[in-house]
C-alpha positions as CSV (number, residue, x, y, z in Angstrom):
1,M,32.0,25.7,-2.2
2,H,33.2,22.5,-3.7
3,F,36.8,21.4,-2.8
4,D,38.3,18.0,-2.8
5,L,41.5,16.7,-1.2
6,V,43.4,17.2,-4.5
7,D,42.5,20.9,-4.4
8,L,43.5,21.4,-0.8
9,T,46.8,19.5,-1.3
10,L,47.6,21.5,-4.4
11,F,46.9,24.8,-2.6
12,R,49.1,23.8,0.3
13,H,51.9,22.8,-2.0
14,T,51.6,25.9,-4.0
15,V,51.9,28.2,-1.0
16,E,54.7,26.2,0.5
17,C,56.7,26.3,-2.7
18,G,55.9,29.9,-3.5
19,N,54.7,29.3,-7.1
20,I,52.1,27.4,-8.9
21,T,54.5,25.5,-11.2
22,A,56.4,23.9,-8.3
23,G,53.1,23.3,-6.4
24,A,51.7,21.5,-9.4
25,G,54.8,19.4,-9.6
26,R,54.6,18.3,-6.0
27,S,51.0,17.5,-6.5
28,H,51.7,15.5,-9.6
29,L,49.5,17.8,-11.8
30,S,50.2,19.6,-15.0
31,L,50.5,23.4,-14.8
32,P,47.3,24.0,-16.8
33,A,45.4,21.6,-14.6
34,A,46.7,23.2,-11.4
35,S,46.0,26.7,-12.6
36,A,42.5,25.7,-13.5
37,R,41.9,24.1,-10.1
38,I,43.1,27.2,-8.2
39,R,41.0,29.5,-10.4
40,A,37.9,27.3,-9.7
41,M,38.6,27.4,-6.0
42,E,38.7,31.2,-6.1
43,A,35.5,31.4,-8.2
44,S,33.7,29.1,-5.9
45,L,34.6,31.2,-2.9
46,G,34.2,34.5,-4.6
47,V,37.5,35.8,-3.2
48,A,41.2,35.7,-4.3
49,L,43.3,33.1,-2.5
50,L,46.7,34.0,-4.0
51,L,48.5,37.2,-4.8
52,R,50.5,36.7,-8.0
53,N,53.6,38.6,-8.9
54,R,56.8,38.1,-10.9
55,R,58.5,36.2,-8.0
56,G,55.6,33.8,-7.6
57,V,52.6,33.7,-5.3
58,C,51.7,34.3,-1.7
59,P,48.4,33.8,0.1
60,T,45.9,36.5,0.7
61,P,44.3,36.7,4.2
62,A,41.6,34.3,2.9
63,G,44.3,32.1,1.4
64,Q,46.1,32.0,4.8
65,A,42.9,30.9,6.5
66,L,42.4,28.2,3.8
67,L,46.0,27.1,4.2
68,Q,45.6,26.5,8.0
69,H,42.5,24.3,7.3
70,A,44.2,22.5,4.5
71,R,47.1,21.6,6.8
72,L,44.8,20.4,9.5
73,I,42.8,18.3,7.1
74,A,46.0,16.8,5.7
75,Q,47.0,15.8,9.2
76,Q,43.6,14.3,9.9
77,V,43.7,12.3,6.6
78,E,47.2,11.0,7.5
79,R,45.9,9.9,10.9
80,L,42.9,8.3,9.3
81,Q,45.1,6.3,6.9
82,F,47.3,5.2,9.8
83,D,44.5,4.2,12.1
84,L,42.7,2.2,9.4
85,G,45.9,0.6,8.5
86,Q,46.2,-0.6,12.1
87,Y,42.8,-2.3,11.8
88,A,43.9,-3.9,8.6
89,Q,46.9,-5.4,10.4
90,G,44.7,-6.8,13.2
91,H,45.2,-4.0,15.7
92,Q,42.1,-2.8,17.6
93,G,43.1,0.9,17.7
94,Q,45.8,3.5,18.5
95,V,46.0,6.2,21.1
96,R,47.8,9.4,20.2
97,L,49.4,10.9,23.3
98,L,51.3,14.2,23.5
99,C,53.3,14.9,26.6
100,N,56.1,17.1,28.0
101,T,59.6,16.0,28.9
102,A,59.0,15.1,32.5
103,A,56.0,12.9,31.8
104,L,57.8,11.2,28.9
105,T,60.9,10.3,30.8
106,Q,59.9,9.9,34.4
107,Y,56.3,8.6,34.6
108,L,55.1,7.1,31.3
109,P,57.4,4.1,30.7
110,E,55.9,1.9,33.4
111,L,52.4,3.1,32.9
112,L,52.5,2.6,29.1
113,A,54.1,-0.8,29.6
114,A,51.2,-1.9,31.9
115,Y,48.6,-0.6,29.5
116,L,50.1,-2.4,26.5
117,A,50.6,-5.6,28.4
118,E,46.9,-5.6,29.3
119,N,45.8,-4.6,25.8
120,P,47.9,-6.6,23.3
121,G,46.0,-5.3,20.3
122,M,46.7,-1.7,21.0
123,S,49.4,0.8,20.1
124,V,50.3,4.2,21.5
125,D,51.8,7.0,19.4
126,V,53.7,9.2,22.0
127,Q,55.2,12.5,21.0
128,E,57.0,15.1,23.1
129,H,56.0,18.7,22.8
130,P,55.9,21.9,25.0
131,S,52.7,22.2,27.0
132,L,51.3,25.1,25.0
133,R,51.7,23.2,21.7
134,I,50.0,20.2,23.3
135,V,47.0,22.4,24.3
136,Q,46.7,23.7,20.8
137,A,46.9,20.2,19.3
138,I,44.3,18.7,21.6
139,T,42.0,21.7,21.1
140,Q,42.3,21.1,17.3
141,G,41.6,17.4,17.7
142,M,45.0,16.3,16.5
143,A,45.6,13.9,19.5
144,D,43.4,12.0,22.0
145,L,45.2,12.8,25.2
146,G,47.9,15.2,26.5
147,I,49.9,15.6,29.6
148,I,50.7,19.3,30.3
149,S,52.1,21.5,33.0
150,S,49.5,23.3,35.1
151,A,51.2,26.6,34.1
152,A,49.8,26.2,30.5
153,P,46.4,27.8,29.9
154,S,43.9,25.0,29.3
155,E,40.5,26.5,29.9
156,H,39.1,25.1,26.7
157,L,40.0,21.5,27.7
158,Q,39.0,19.0,30.4
159,T,41.8,18.2,32.8
160,R,42.5,15.7,35.5
161,P,45.4,15.6,38.0
162,F,48.3,13.4,36.9
163,R,51.4,14.1,39.1
164,D,53.1,16.7,41.2
165,D,56.2,17.6,39.3
166,P,58.3,20.4,41.0
167,L,61.5,21.5,39.3
168,V,64.7,21.6,41.4
169,L,68.1,23.2,40.9
170,V,70.9,20.6,40.9
171,T,74.6,21.4,41.5
172,P,77.8,19.6,42.3
173,N,78.3,19.4,46.1
174,D,81.1,21.9,46.1
175,H,79.4,24.5,43.8
176,P,78.8,28.1,45.2
177,L,75.0,27.7,44.8
178,A,75.0,24.5,46.8
179,N,75.0,26.5,50.1
180,L,72.2,29.0,49.2
181,P,69.3,28.4,51.7
182,T,66.6,29.5,49.2
183,P,68.0,29.4,45.6
184,R,66.2,31.0,42.7
185,F,66.4,30.2,39.1
186,V,67.7,33.7,38.3
187,D,70.6,33.0,40.6
188,S,71.6,30.0,38.4
189,L,71.7,32.1,35.3
190,A,75.1,33.6,36.2
191,H,76.5,30.1,35.9
192,G,76.9,27.6,33.0
193,H,74.0,25.1,32.6
194,V,73.8,21.5,31.6
195,G,70.6,21.2,29.6
196,L,68.5,19.0,27.4
197,G,68.3,19.3,23.6
198,P,67.1,22.7,22.4
199,A,63.8,21.2,21.0
200,S,62.9,19.4,24.3
201,A,59.8,20.7,26.1
202,L,61.7,21.3,29.4
203,A,64.5,23.2,27.6
204,L,62.0,25.5,25.9
205,Y,60.2,26.1,29.2
206,L,63.4,27.1,31.0
207,E,64.5,29.4,28.2
208,E,61.1,31.1,28.4
209,Q,61.5,31.7,32.1
210,A,65.0,33.1,31.6
211,L,63.7,35.5,29.0
212,R,60.9,36.6,31.3
213,A,63.5,37.5,33.8
214,G,65.4,39.6,31.2
215,Q,68.3,37.1,30.9
216,R,69.4,34.2,28.7
217,M,70.6,30.8,29.8
218,R,74.3,30.0,29.2
219,V,74.1,26.3,28.2
220,R,77.6,24.8,28.2
221,V,76.5,21.3,27.1
222,R,73.3,19.5,26.2
223,A,72.5,15.9,27.2
224,E,70.2,13.4,25.5
225,G,68.1,12.8,28.7
226,L,67.7,13.8,32.3
227,E,70.1,11.0,33.4
228,G,72.8,12.6,31.2
229,V,72.1,16.0,32.7
230,L,72.4,14.7,36.3
231,R,75.6,12.8,35.5
232,M,77.2,15.8,33.9
233,V,76.2,18.1,36.8
234,A,77.7,15.6,39.3
235,G,80.9,15.6,37.3
236,G,81.2,19.4,37.5
237,A,80.1,20.4,34.0
238,G,77.6,23.0,35.4
239,V,74.3,23.3,37.1
240,G,70.9,22.1,35.9
241,V,67.1,22.3,36.5
242,V,65.3,19.0,36.4
243,P,62.1,17.5,37.8
244,L,62.4,16.3,41.4
245,A,61.4,12.8,40.4
246,A,64.5,12.5,38.2
247,V,66.8,13.4,41.1
248,Q,65.1,10.9,43.5
249,R,66.2,8.0,41.4
250,W,69.8,9.0,41.8
251,Q,69.9,10.1,45.5
252,G,72.9,8.6,47.3
253,V,74.4,7.5,44.0
254,L,75.6,10.7,42.4
255,P,77.5,13.5,44.2
256,L,75.1,16.4,43.7
257,R,72.9,18.7,45.6
258,A,69.2,19.2,44.7
259,M,67.4,22.3,46.0
260,A,63.8,23.5,45.6
261,L,63.5,26.6,43.5
262,Q,61.6,29.6,45.0
263,E,59.9,30.8,41.8
264,P,56.2,29.8,41.7
265,W,56.4,28.5,38.2
266,A,58.8,25.8,39.4
267,N,56.2,24.3,41.6
268,R,54.6,22.5,38.7
269,R,51.8,20.0,38.6
270,L,51.1,17.8,35.6
271,L,47.6,17.5,34.2
272,L,46.0,14.9,31.9
273,C,43.9,16.7,29.3
274,A,41.4,15.9,26.6
275,R,38.7,17.8,24.7
276,D,36.1,15.6,26.3
277,F,37.0,12.5,28.4
278,A,33.5,11.1,28.1
279,A,33.7,11.2,24.3
280,L,37.0,9.2,24.1
281,P,37.1,5.9,22.3
282,G,37.0,2.9,24.7
283,Y,40.7,2.1,24.2
284,A,41.7,5.7,25.0
285,A,39.5,5.8,28.0
286,A,41.2,2.6,29.2
287,L,44.5,4.4,29.1
288,V,43.1,7.3,31.1
289,G,42.0,4.7,33.7
290,V,45.6,3.3,33.9
291,F,47.0,6.9,34.3
292,T,44.5,7.8,37.1
293,E,44.4,4.5,39.0
294,R,48.2,4.4,39.4
295,T,48.8,7.9,40.5
């Protein structure tokens, strides 16, 4: 099997475009050259990679497997180019960190600031994702570190405690739910919610819990951040579910009520995860030290 990056890029573009002509164009190759490369790939493997028809092409099962690897390799090459570019600019290295909404907004700003102040040659690429997607990315080697909810299965990764992060129901002081002694998330689904953007990790997590209960959330308005959610709830726009740490910053300032949810999934813990903490580069291990020393 003899593939190069041009072959893999061409194959990925061809499948994404749905035909060889467009794939060749995206790859800056002539159609005859592209066709020859794909035929050579199939001959090398001894298996068809594409099903050809009048409408274009689609991957065979073997082609789908190759596509997944081609995408992974493309991401790794992109990261390689970026990391080496950082060295060319005088940086010592970069840590790629994936985290959920609560970690990104409530805990990381001060921790990352401390790390970057102590390591002036370093940079940190922080991205927000749902916990399950973070587990997949770390498992595949697409990031150095992740911060996930304890509810996400992570048996293939090493984990360390990061923070307790329970979710609470917040309501205006005069809301009917404000007087419930033991509120449940399902009780809130009969009311309009104030939520985060639909792509945020917390919004996806709550939508999943509502679907598991056989219901859907009725989101009246979405805010850019947790502060926006709390301010809109305090103003009477609806109810919300947020991390307790977000509420604690506004206690005594906003007229709202915060109540612990009774569902077990709401009693979350955040975990720091990696494929192998001992195998991390020194600069990534230093960030782990900052996270664990200041818990």
